[in-house]
C-alpha positions in Angstrom: 106.8 -192.1 -111.0 106.6 -194.0 -107.8 109.6 -194.5 -105.6 109.9 -197.9 -103.6 111.5 -197.5 -100.0 113.9 -200.3 -98.9 112.4 -203.5 -100.2 109.2 -204.3 -98.3 108.7 -208.0 -97.9 105.2 -209.4 -97.3 103.6 -212.8 -98.7 104.4 -216.5 -100.0 102.5 -219.4 -100.9 100.5 -221.4 -103.6 96.9 -222.0 -103.0 96.1 -225.7 -103.3 94.0 -226.8 -106.2 94.0 -229.1 -109.3 92.0 -232.1 -110.5 89.8 -232.7 -113.4 88.8 -230.2 -116.1 88.6 -226.7 -115.4 85.4 -224.9 -116.8 86.3 -222.1 -119.0 84.0 -219.5 -117.3 85.7 -220.5 -113.8 89.0 -220.3 -115.3 88.6 -216.8 -116.7 86.6 -215.3 -113.8 88.1 -213.4 -110.8 86.0 -214.6 -108.0 85.3 -212.2 -105.0 85.7 -213.7 -101.6 83.4 -212.3 -99.1 84.0 -211.6 -95.5 87.7 -210.8 -95.7 87.4 -207.2 -94.6 89.3 -206.5 -91.4 89.8 -203.2 -89.4 92.9 -202.5 -87.5 93.7 -199.8 -84.9 97.2 -200.2 -84.3 100.3 -199.9 -86.4 103.6 -201.7 -85.4 107.0 -200.5 -85.9 109.3 -203.0 -87.4 113.1 -203.1 -87.0 113.6 -203.0 -90.9 111.3 -200.3 -91.7 108.5 -198.3 -90.2 105.2 -200.2 -91.2 102.2 -197.8 -92.1 98.7 -199.2 -92.0 98.4 -200.6 -95.5 95.2 -200.9 -97.4 95.5 -204.1 -99.2 93.7 -206.3 -102.0 94.3 -210.0 -101.8 94.7 -212.1 -104.9 95.0 -215.9 -105.3 95.2 -218.5 -108.1 93.1 -221.4 -107.6 94.7 -224.4 -109.5 93.4 -227.5 -107.6 90.8 -228.6 -104.9 87.4 -227.1 -103.9 86.2 -223.6 -103.7 86.3 -224.0 -100.1 90.1 -225.0 -100.1 90.8 -221.8 -102.1 88.7 -219.6 -99.9 90.2 -221.0 -96.8 93.8 -220.3 -98.1 92.7 -216.6 -98.9 91.2 -216.3 -95.6 94.4 -217.4 -94.1 96.4 -214.9 -96.2 93.8 -212.3 -94.9 94.7 -213.2 -91.3 98.5 -213.0 -92.1 97.8 -209.5 -93.6 96.0 -208.4 -90.6 98.7 -209.7 -88.2 101.2 -207.6 -90.2 99.1 -204.5 -89.4 97.1 -204.1 -92.6 93.7 -203.4 -93.5 92.2 -206.0 -96.0 89.7 -204.4 -98.5 89.0 -207.2 -101.0 89.7 -210.8 -101.7 90.0 -212.0 -105.3 90.7 -215.4 -106.7 91.1 -216.7 -110.2 90.8 -220.2 -111.3 93.7 -221.4 -113.7 95.5 -224.6 -114.4 98.7 -222.7 -113.1 99.7 -219.2 -112.2 100.6 -217.2 -115.2 104.4 -217.1 -115.5 104.4 -213.4 -116.4 101.7 -211.7 -114.1 100.7 -214.5 -111.6 96.9 -214.1 -112.8 96.0 -214.0 -116.3 97.0 -210.9 -118.1 93.7 -209.7 -119.1 92.6 -210.1 -115.2 95.4 -207.9 -114.2 93.3 -205.0 -115.6 90.3 -206.1 -113.7 92.6 -206.0 -110.6 93.6 -202.5 -111.4 90.1 -201.4 -111.4 89.6 -202.9 -107.8 92.6 -201.3 -106.5 91.3 -198.0 -107.9 87.9 -198.4 -106.6 88.8 -199.5 -103.2 91.9 -197.0 -102.8 94.2 -199.9 -102.0 98.0 -199.0 -101.9 99.2 -202.7 -101.9 98.5 -206.0 -103.6 99.2 -209.2 -101.7 99.5 -212.4 -103.8 98.9 -215.8 -102.3 101.9 -217.4 -103.6 105.7 -216.7 -104.0 106.1 -214.4 -106.9 109.2 -214.5 -109.2 111.1 -211.0 -109.5 109.6 -210.7 -113.1 105.9 -211.4 -111.8 106.6 -208.8 -109.1 107.8 -206.1 -111.6 105.1 -206.8 -114.1 102.2 -206.5 -111.7 103.6 -203.4 -110.1 103.8 -201.6 -113.6 100.5 -202.7 -114.5 98.5 -202.0 -111.2 100.7 -199.0 -110.2 100.8 -199.8 -106.7 103.1 -202.0 -104.3 102.9 -205.8 -104.8 104.1 -208.2 -102.2 103.9 -212.1 -102.2 102.9 -214.4 -99.2 106.6 -215.4 -98.5 107.4 -211.8 -98.0 104.3 -211.1 -95.9 105.3 -214.0 -93.5 108.7 -212.7 -93.2 107.5 -209.2 -92.3 105.4 -210.8 -89.5 108.5 -212.6 -88.2 110.3 -209.5 -88.1 107.7 -207.8 -85.9 107.6 -210.8 -83.5 111.4 -211.8 -83.1 112.3 -210.6 -79.6 115.6 -212.6 -78.7 119.0 -211.9 -80.5 118.9 -215.2 -82.1 115.4 -214.7 -83.3 116.3 -211.5 -84.9 119.3 -212.7 -86.7 117.4 -215.7 -87.8 114.7 -213.3 -89.3 117.2 -210.8 -90.9 119.2 -213.7 -92.7 115.7 -215.2 -94.1 114.7 -211.6 -95.3 118.1 -210.8 -96.7 118.2 -214.1 -98.8 114.6 -213.4 -99.9 115.6 -209.7 -101.0 118.9 -210.5 -102.9 117.4 -212.1 -106.0 114.7 -209.5 -106.1 116.9 -206.3 -105.7 116.1 -203.9 -108.5 116.0 -200.2 -109.4 112.5 -198.6 -109.5 111.4 -196.7 -112.5 112.7 -196.5 -116.1 114.8 -193.8 -115.4 117.1 -196.0 -113.2 118.7 -197.8 -116.2 121.0 -200.5 -115.6 123.4 -198.8 -118.1 123.2 -195.3 -119.3 125.2 -196.0 -122.5 127.7 -193.3 -123.9 131.5 -193.7 -123.8 134.4 -192.0 -122.1 136.4 -192.2 -125.4 135.4 -192.0 -129.0 134.4 -195.2 -130.4 134.5 -196.9 -127.1 132.2 -199.6 -126.0 130.2 -199.1 -122.9 130.0 -196.2 -120.4 133.2 -195.0 -118.8 133.8 -193.6 -115.3 131.0 -191.3 -114.3 128.7 -192.3 -117.3 127.1 -195.4 -116.0 123.5 -195.1 -114.8 122.5 -194.8 -111.3 120.7 -198.1 -111.3 123.8 -200.4 -111.9 126.1 -198.9 -109.3 123.3 -198.7 -106.6 122.2 -202.2 -107.2 125.7 -203.7 -107.2 126.5 -201.9 -104.0 123.4 -203.0 -102.2 124.2 -206.6 -103.4 127.7 -206.6 -102.1 126.5 -205.1 -98.6 123.6 -207.7 -98.5 126.3 -210.6 -99.3 128.6 -209.2 -96.4 125.7 -209.1 -94.1 124.4 -212.7 -94.8 127.9 -214.2 -94.1 128.1 -212.2 -90.8 124.6 -213.3 -89.8 125.5 -217.0 -90.8 128.5 -216.9 -88.6 126.6 -215.4 -85.6 123.9 -217.9 -85.9 126.4 -220.9 -86.1 127.7 -219.6 -82.8 124.3 -219.4 -81.1 123.6 -222.9 -82.6 126.6 -224.1 -80.7 125.3 -222.6 -77.3 122.0 -224.5 -78.0 123.5 -227.8 -78.9 125.8 -227.7 -75.6 122.6 -227.1 -73.5 120.9 -230.0 -75.2 123.9 -232.2 -74.8 123.8 -231.5 -71.0 120.3 -232.4 -70.6 121.0 -235.7 -72.9 124.1 -236.4 -70.4 121.8 -236.0 -67.3 119.1 -238.2 -69.3 116.6 -235.8 -69.0 113.7 -236.7 -71.5 112.7 -233.8 -73.8 109.2 -233.1 -75.1 108.7 -230.5 -78.0 105.3 -228.8 -78.5 104.9 -228.2 -82.4 101.8 -227.4 -84.4 100.2 -224.8 -86.7 100.6 -221.1 -85.8 97.9 -220.0 -83.5 97.0 -223.5 -82.6 97.5 -223.0 -78.7 100.9 -224.2 -78.2 101.9 -221.5 -75.8 98.8 -221.8 -73.9 99.3 -225.4 -73.4 102.8 -224.9 -72.2 101.6 -222.4 -69.6 98.9 -224.8 -68.3 101.3 -227.8 -68.0 104.2 -225.9 -66.6 103.1 -222.5 -65.3 105.6 -220.9 -67.7 104.0 -217.6 -68.1 104.7 -217.5 -71.8 103.0 -214.5 -73.8 99.7 -215.7 -75.1 98.2 -213.7 -78.1 95.5 -214.7 -80.6 97.7 -213.6 -83.7 99.9 -215.8 -86.0 103.4 -216.3 -85.3 103.1 -214.9 -81.6 105.9 -217.1 -80.7 109.1 -217.2 -82.4 111.8 -217.6 -79.6 111.5 -221.2 -78.4 110.8 -221.6 -74.5 111.8 -224.5 -72.6 110.6 -225.4 -69.1 111.1 -228.1 -66.5 108.2 -230.4 -65.6 107.7 -233.3 -63.3 106.2 -236.7 -64.0 103.7 -238.2 -61.3 106.6 -240.6 -60.2 108.9 -237.6 -59.7 110.9 -237.9 -63.0 111.9 -234.7 -64.4 111.4 -233.8 -68.3 111.5 -230.6 -70.3 108.7 -229.3 -72.5 109.6 -226.8 -75.3 107.3 -224.4 -77.1 108.5 -224.0 -80.8 107.7 -221.6 -83.6 104.3 -222.3 -85.2 104.1 -223.6 -88.9 101.9 -222.7 -91.8 101.1 -224.1 -95.1 104.3 -223.8 -97.5 106.3 -222.3 -94.7 109.0 -220.2 -96.6 112.1 -222.3 -97.2 114.1 -219.3 -96.1 112.4 -219.3 -92.6 113.0 -223.0 -92.4 116.7 -222.7 -93.1 117.3 -219.6 -91.0 115.3 -221.4 -88.0 116.9 -224.7 -88.5 118.9 -224.5 -85.2 115.6 -223.6 -83.5 113.6 -226.4 -85.0 116.4 -228.7 -84.2 114.7 -228.6 -80.6 111.9 -230.4 -82.2 114.2 -232.8 -84.1 116.2 -233.8 -81.0 113.0 -234.6 -78.7 112.1 -237.8 -77.5 108.3 -237.0 -78.0 106.5 -234.3 -80.3 103.3 -233.1 -79.0 101.5 -232.1 -82.1 98.9 -229.4 -81.2 95.8 -229.0 -83.7 93.4 -226.3 -83.7 90.0 -228.1 -83.4 88.0 -224.9 -84.3 89.8 -224.1 -87.6 87.7 -224.9 -90.8 90.2 -227.5 -92.2 92.2 -229.0 -89.1 93.4 -232.0 -91.4 95.2 -229.6 -93.7 97.0 -228.0 -90.8 98.2 -231.4 -89.6 99.5 -232.1 -93.4 101.3 -228.8 -93.3 103.0 -229.6 -90.1 104.1 -232.9 -91.0 105.7 -231.4 -94.1 108.0 -229.2 -92.0 108.8 -231.7 -89.5 110.0 -234.1 -92.4 112.2 -231.0 -93.5 114.0 -230.9 -90.2 114.2 -234.7 -89.8 111.5 -234.9 -87.0 109.0 -237.1 -88.9 110.1 -240.2 -87.5 109.8 -239.2 -83.9 107.0 -240.5 -81.5 104.1 -238.2 -81.9 101.1 -237.4 -79.5 98.4 -235.5 -81.3 96.4 -233.1 -79.3 93.4 -231.5 -80.5 92.9 -228.1 -78.8 90.3 -225.4 -78.5 87.6 -228.0 -78.0 85.5 -225.3 -76.3 85.2 -223.4 -79.6 84.8 -226.3 -82.0 81.3 -227.7 -82.8 80.4 -231.0 -81.8 79.9 -232.6 -85.2 83.7 -231.5 -86.0 85.0 -233.0 -82.9 83.0 -236.3 -83.5 84.5 -236.5 -86.9 88.1 -235.8 -85.6 87.7 -238.4 -82.9 86.8 -241.0 -85.4 89.8 -239.8 -87.6 92.3 -239.6 -84.7 91.1 -242.3 -82.2 94.6 -242.0 -80.3 94.5 -238.1 -80.0 93.9 -236.2 -76.8 91.0 -233.6 -76.9 91.6 -230.7 -74.6 91.0 -226.9 -74.1 93.9 -224.9 -73.0 91.8 -222.0 -72.2 89.3 -223.8 -70.0 91.6 -226.1 -68.6 89.6 -229.2 -69.9 91.6 -232.6 -70.5 94.9 -231.0 -69.1 95.2 -234.0 -66.7 94.4 -236.4 -69.4 97.2 -234.8 -71.7 99.9 -234.8 -68.9 99.2 -238.5 -68.2 99.4 -239.2 -72.0 102.8 -237.4 -72.1 104.2 -239.1 -69.1 103.2 -242.6 -70.5 105.2 -242.0 -73.8 108.5 -240.7 -71.9 111.3 -243.0 -72.5 112.0 -245.5 -69.8 115.4 -245.7 -68.1 117.2 -248.8 -69.4 118.8 -250.5 -66.2 117.0 -252.1 -63.4 118.8 -251.9 -60.1 118.4 -252.9 -56.5 120.6 -251.2 -54.0 120.9 -250.0 -50.6 121.9 -246.6 -50.2 123.3 -245.0 -46.9 121.3 -242.3 -45.2 124.3 -240.1 -45.8 123.7 -240.5 -49.7 120.6 -238.4 -49.7 121.9 -236.7 -52.9 122.0 -239.9 -54.8 118.6 -241.0 -53.6 117.3 -237.5 -55.1 119.0 -237.9 -58.3 117.6 -241.4 -58.5 114.0 -239.9 -58.0 114.6 -237.3 -60.7 116.2 -239.1 -63.2 114.9 -242.9 -62.9 111.8 -244.7 -62.3 111.4 -246.0 -58.6 109.6 -249.3 -58.7 109.7 -249.8 -55.0 111.5 -248.0 -51.8 111.8 -249.0 -48.0 113.9 -247.9 -45.2 116.1 -250.4 -43.0 118.7 -249.7 -40.4 121.4 -250.0 -43.1 119.7 -247.3 -45.4 117.3 -246.8 -48.2 116.5 -249.7 -50.2 115.6 -248.9 -53.7 114.5 -250.9 -56.6 114.6 -248.7 -59.6 115.1 -248.4 -63.4 117.8 -245.7 -64.4 120.0 -244.8 -67.2 123.4 -246.3 -67.5 125.3 -243.5 -66.1 123.3 -243.4 -62.9 123.5 -247.3 -62.7 127.2 -247.0 -62.8 127.1 -244.6 -59.6 124.6 -247.1 -57.9 127.1 -250.1 -58.6 128.9 -249.9 -55.3 125.6 -250.4 -53.4 123.8 -253.0 -55.6 122.6 -255.9 -53.7 121.7 -258.2 -56.6 122.0 -258.2 -60.4 119.2 -256.6 -62.5 116.2 -258.3 -63.2 115.8 -258.8 -66.8 
């Protein structure tokens, strides 16, 4: 009998696919996907458990779309598994109208999966979809190895990469909310109720006669609920701090630009190029979980902020979206979203669709958006030509090579919100502090020096216009 350690999350998502009639042989066949084997040399220690190097077989259900779509989805799952510290041995997909409600893949094909597990020596199966507790249990009983889904895999990666106190709390909350409905005893000997009676003819088990499964599960559930409540309180307090910082920037009329996009699209590299931020750049999925905000200066001297945010992925687990809502609000409260796309990805259009889904969930789908196609040095010419036709307003750059960065900076600055009030004023030379604030927060349309002081023709926000009121020389030009 196997013993499962503290629950090991790892994987979530539905493959995309469905239209037209499915051919019987396609529907019944498990298709082996070539080129998914990976080799890893490191093992990472996770806060929740020690992650040993796992040997995994990937399984996906192809319900719609083309074979290429299905294989791209499984290839992404392989990249997620590799990021989590696993060695991918095989990748299998099965075509069906929908996943089997009991075993995810067809029940007859579970035996084929078991054969692959035995022949490869795998110790884990990762499914490319979010499995119900019964699907997890049934697959584990049939394959005799640990089974995890795509949601749990993503949560595991987030646990490895979270560094800040807020990031760790958000990940732990997401993991516990995922774990709670899936908590269970392992093996048939851990019965929910052992039966028997403390008195003759009594119903149910008395004190000391209940099975170990019931007591352990209820205790674990109670502890998890208590911990979830505490984490929610902590995250609420951290959200207040984040909102205070945002409101301070808003009071000072500092425009905010959020860099969003698919995981591993090169958002952190772009932030480094634009601001010299020195943020960690790693060729791995979800390398950035903790948002970084840096100050930047427009060509006319105005200050604005650039924020790097967590990467998105297709069908990002709702637990993650909810737990990271306070972080994602950095995007929702921005004046401009710089949406970074990996131009070298096999399906950049699908990446854009996935990011738009998450932006809609956090209320950022109506914000002004600047599409930026990154990694042009790695993309082939044909793909770039197709994307330029499809997205004529996009800016094409290479953060690694530094190509197109000046054009990107100019495009961002041209989309920053303009101050609302136009003012002409003469500022005495002893008000250099006010002149400096005007240059930082406003748009200087003209500046000359006279014997009386600095003559400014500027466009500023209402608060700064009020400060300039005593020095105005004429009404705003409309």
